[in-house]
N, C-alpha and C positions, 0 to 999 in steps of 0.2 A: 628521629628528629635532628643530630646532629649532623646527618647526611644530607637530609633538606638543605640546613643550612649551607652546608659546604657545596654544595650542587647548585645553589643560589649565587655563593659569592663567585664562584669558578663563571659558572654563564653571563655573570655581572663584569665581570674581570674582562674575558673574553670579547663582549661587545663593546667594553672600552676600548680594548687593542683594535678592533675591526676598526670603529669611526675615529678614531684617532689615525690608521694608515690610511683611512680612505681623504682623511683633511689633509692632510702630510701629500699623498698624491697628487691632491687638488689642488694645493700653492704651487707644486713643485710643477706641474704643468702652466699653471698661470704665469710661472715666472718664465717658464720657456718661451711661452707666447709672445709675452712683454719684451723679451730679447727679440725674438726672432722679428717683430714689428720696428722696433728701435735701430735693426741692423738695417731692414730693407729701406731706411729712409734715407740712408747713406752710403750710396749707390755710388758714386761720385765724390772724388775726394774735392776737397777744399779748394786748394789751388791748383787747377791745371798747368799753371805754365810754371812749378814747382822744378828748378833746377839745382842739382846740388852745389855749393859754394866753390868747388874745387873745378867743375865744369868751367862755372865762371867765370873764375881767375883765370883759367887756360884761355878761355874765349878772350877776354881783357888784354894779356899779354901779347897776343897775336897783331893784337892792333896796333 
């Protein structure tokens, strides 16, 4: 009787661990897909005419 109860608890615990691991993997995959989608939207920098300040100052002094 006790052995059956222990086996039932072991199987239940094992099932819960497997389900938890599966849910964790699904969440990680979902986060990775969301990050990939978000990064694909920003392929070009916001300001394409960007120049560092020291370059602009050097050009301004030469004029």
